[in-house]
C-alpha positions in Angstrom: 159.5 15.5 -29.3 155.9 16.1 -30.8 152.9 15.0 -29.0 150.0 14.4 -31.7 146.1 13.9 -30.1 143.2 12.9 -32.0 140.7 13.1 -29.9 137.4 11.1 -31.3 133.9 10.3 -30.1 134.9 7.2 -28.0 138.8 7.5 -27.7 141.6 9.5 -27.4 144.9 8.5 -29.3 148.0 9.9 -28.7 151.2 9.6 -30.8 154.7 10.6 -29.3 157.2 11.7 -32.2 160.8 12.1 -32.3 162.6 13.1 -35.5 159.8 12.5 -37.3 159.3 8.9 -36.0 156.3 7.6 -34.1 158.0 6.2 -31.0 155.0 5.8 -28.6 151.3 5.2 -29.4 148.6 5.3 -26.9 144.6 4.9 -26.7 142.6 6.2 -23.9 138.9 6.2 -23.0 137.0 9.5 -22.4 138.7 10.0 -19.1 142.2 10.8 -20.6 143.5 14.5 -19.1 145.2 12.3 -16.1 146.8 10.3 -19.0 148.0 13.2 -20.9 149.3 15.2 -17.6 151.3 12.1 -16.9 153.0 11.8 -20.6 153.7 15.4 -20.5 154.9 15.4 -16.8 157.5 12.3 -17.5 158.1 13.2 -21.2 160.3 16.0 -22.8 157.7 17.4 -25.4 158.2 20.6 -26.9 155.1 20.9 -29.6 151.8 19.4 -29.7 148.5 19.5 -31.7 145.0 18.2 -30.7 142.5 17.1 -33.2 138.9 17.3 -31.5 136.1 15.8 -33.1 133.7 15.9 -30.1 133.3 18.5 -27.2 135.8 21.1 -26.7 138.4 20.6 -23.7 139.4 23.8 -22.2 141.3 22.0 -19.4 143.3 19.7 -21.7 143.9 22.9 -24.1 145.1 25.2 -21.1 147.3 21.9 -20.2 148.7 21.6 -23.7 149.3 25.6 -23.9 151.4 25.5 -20.5 153.6 22.3 -21.1 154.4 22.8 -24.8 154.1 25.1 -27.9 150.7 24.0 -29.2 149.8 24.3 -32.5 146.3 25.4 -33.0 144.0 24.6 -35.7 142.7 28.5 -36.5 143.2 30.4 -39.7 146.7 31.0 -39.2 147.1 27.2 -39.5 149.4 26.3 -42.5 148.3 23.4 -44.7 150.3 21.7 -47.4 147.4 21.6 -50.0 144.8 24.2 -51.4 141.4 23.8 -50.2 138.8 24.0 -52.1 136.0 23.4 -49.6 133.2 25.6 -50.1 132.8 25.8 -46.2 136.3 25.7 -45.1 135.4 26.5 -41.5 133.6 23.3 -41.1 136.3 21.0 -42.3 136.8 18.4 -39.5 140.3 18.8 -38.2 140.9 15.1 -38.3 140.3 15.2 -42.4 142.5 18.2 -42.6 145.3 16.0 -40.7 144.7 12.8 -43.1 144.6 15.0 -46.4 147.8 16.8 -44.9 149.5 13.2 -44.5 147.9 12.3 -48.2 149.8 15.4 -49.8 153.1 14.7 -48.2 153.5 10.9 -48.7 151.8 11.0 -52.5 152.3 14.3 -54.1 151.0 14.4 -57.4 148.7 11.7 -57.0 145.3 11.2 -56.7 144.4 10.2 -53.3 141.1 8.9 -51.7 141.0 8.7 -48.1 138.4 6.4 -46.1 138.3 6.6 -42.7 136.1 3.9 -40.8 135.5 5.5 -37.3 132.6 6.6 -35.5 131.7 8.2 -38.8 132.7 6.9 -42.2 134.6 9.9 -44.2 135.5 9.9 -47.8 138.1 12.8 -48.6 139.5 13.5 -52.0 143.0 14.8 -52.9 143.5 15.3 -56.7 147.1 15.2 -58.5 147.2 18.9 -58.7 147.2 18.6 -54.6 143.5 20.2 -54.4 141.3 19.1 -51.6 137.9 18.6 -53.6 135.9 17.5 -50.8 134.3 13.8 -49.9 131.3 12.7 -47.8 130.2 11.8 -44.3 128.0 8.9 -43.2 127.3 7.1 -39.9 130.2 4.5 -38.8 129.7 0.7 -37.9 128.5 1.4 -34.1 126.6 4.2 -35.0 124.5 2.2 -37.1 124.1 -0.5 -34.5 123.1 2.1 -31.8 120.7 3.8 -34.0 118.7 0.4 -34.8 118.4 -0.2 -31.2 117.8 3.7 -30.1 115.2 4.4 -33.0 112.9 1.3 -32.8 110.7 -0.1 -30.3 111.9 -3.9 -30.6 115.7 -4.4 -32.2 118.3 -5.3 -29.9 121.8 -3.6 -29.2 124.3 -6.1 -30.3 127.9 -5.8 -31.0 129.5 -6.4 -34.5 131.0 -9.5 -35.3 132.3 -11.0 -38.5 129.9 -12.9 -41.1 129.8 -14.7 -44.1 126.5 -14.6 -45.0 123.9 -12.2 -47.3 120.3 -13.4 -45.8 120.0 -13.2 -42.2 118.0 -16.1 -40.8 117.0 -14.5 -37.6 116.9 -10.9 -36.2 120.6 -10.4 -35.1 122.1 -12.0 -38.1 119.6 -9.8 -40.2 121.1 -6.8 -38.6 124.4 -8.1 -39.2 123.9 -8.3 -42.7 122.2 -5.4 -43.2 124.9 -3.0 -41.5 127.8 -5.1 -42.5 126.9 -5.9 -46.1 125.3 -2.3 -46.3 128.8 -0.6 -45.4 130.6 -2.7 -47.8 128.2 -1.8 -50.8 128.5 1.6 -49.9 132.5 1.6 -49.7 132.7 -0.4 -53.0 130.1 1.8 -54.8 131.7 5.0 -53.9 135.0 4.0 -54.9 134.0 2.7 -58.4 132.2 6.2 -58.4 135.9 7.9 -57.9 137.3 5.6 -60.0 135.1 6.3 -62.9 135.9 10.3 -62.7 139.6 10.0 -61.8 142.3 7.5 -63.1 145.2 5.7 -61.0 143.8 6.8 -57.4 145.6 5.9 -54.4 143.0 4.6 -51.8 143.8 4.7 -48.1 141.9 3.1 -45.6 142.5 3.9 -41.9 140.1 4.7 -38.6 139.4 1.9 -36.0 137.0 0.1 -37.8 139.4 -0.6 -40.9 140.7 -4.1 -39.8 137.1 -5.1 -39.3 136.4 -4.0 -42.7 139.6 -4.2 -44.9 139.3 -7.8 -46.4 135.8 -7.2 -47.6 136.3 -4.3 -49.9 136.9 -5.5 -53.5 139.1 -2.5 -54.6 143.1 -2.4 -54.1 143.3 -0.1 -50.8 146.4 0.3 -48.4 145.4 0.3 -44.8 147.1 2.6 -42.3 145.6 2.6 -38.8 148.3 5.8 -37.7 147.6 7.9 -41.1 145.8 10.5 -39.2 148.0 10.8 -36.5 151.1 11.0 -38.8 149.4 14.0 -40.5 148.9 15.6 -37.4 152.6 15.4 -36.6 153.3 16.5 -40.0 151.3 19.7 -39.4 153.3 20.4 -35.9 156.5 20.2 -38.1 154.9 22.4 -41.0 153.8 25.1 -38.6 156.6 25.1 -36.0 158.3 28.2 -37.4 
């Protein structure tokens, strides 16, 4: 069995795979080491991989190396696509996993991947299986926190569903500015991709995808496990 770990800025997401099927899925907060150790003690994991977008965790990597065959993100990692990114060494592990799964699931298609997590990332894989790049901008929670942190009087509030554009008070104005701003950003970016490339398949994933899914006007497919599935595919691709 395989263990795929997506270590984000807020949570760790873990997927256990058997015969390429996701059989268990977990989400843990930042105190995740004991949880992963418990999984490894109780489950016959043979191979693992970890995508870490935050700080390095040598203790966890040592645990995975001792308990499993750890597939490492280094220069020898096989990927199923041609990487045309100019700074290949800086391309995030999470983005590599997303594009890898797109290459596997949608061969010979133009695929636009939108990950709505701590950051909003766009990644584009063309029909020639070439990864061209994309964009990075602040995510939903980051925008709420930044307004509070970098101003003197704006409060820190939690995202909520809204059905208005004009905010009638400060909190409503924050909600409108952030949520409608993200929606406008997403729709505008999608339109620009569609103006340059025909027949694009759009995949929406990440923790905030469910919150924003119905607000995007374009035809999209939401899959919150797309990254975890990509990590498992990288395990299978690199086992030999």
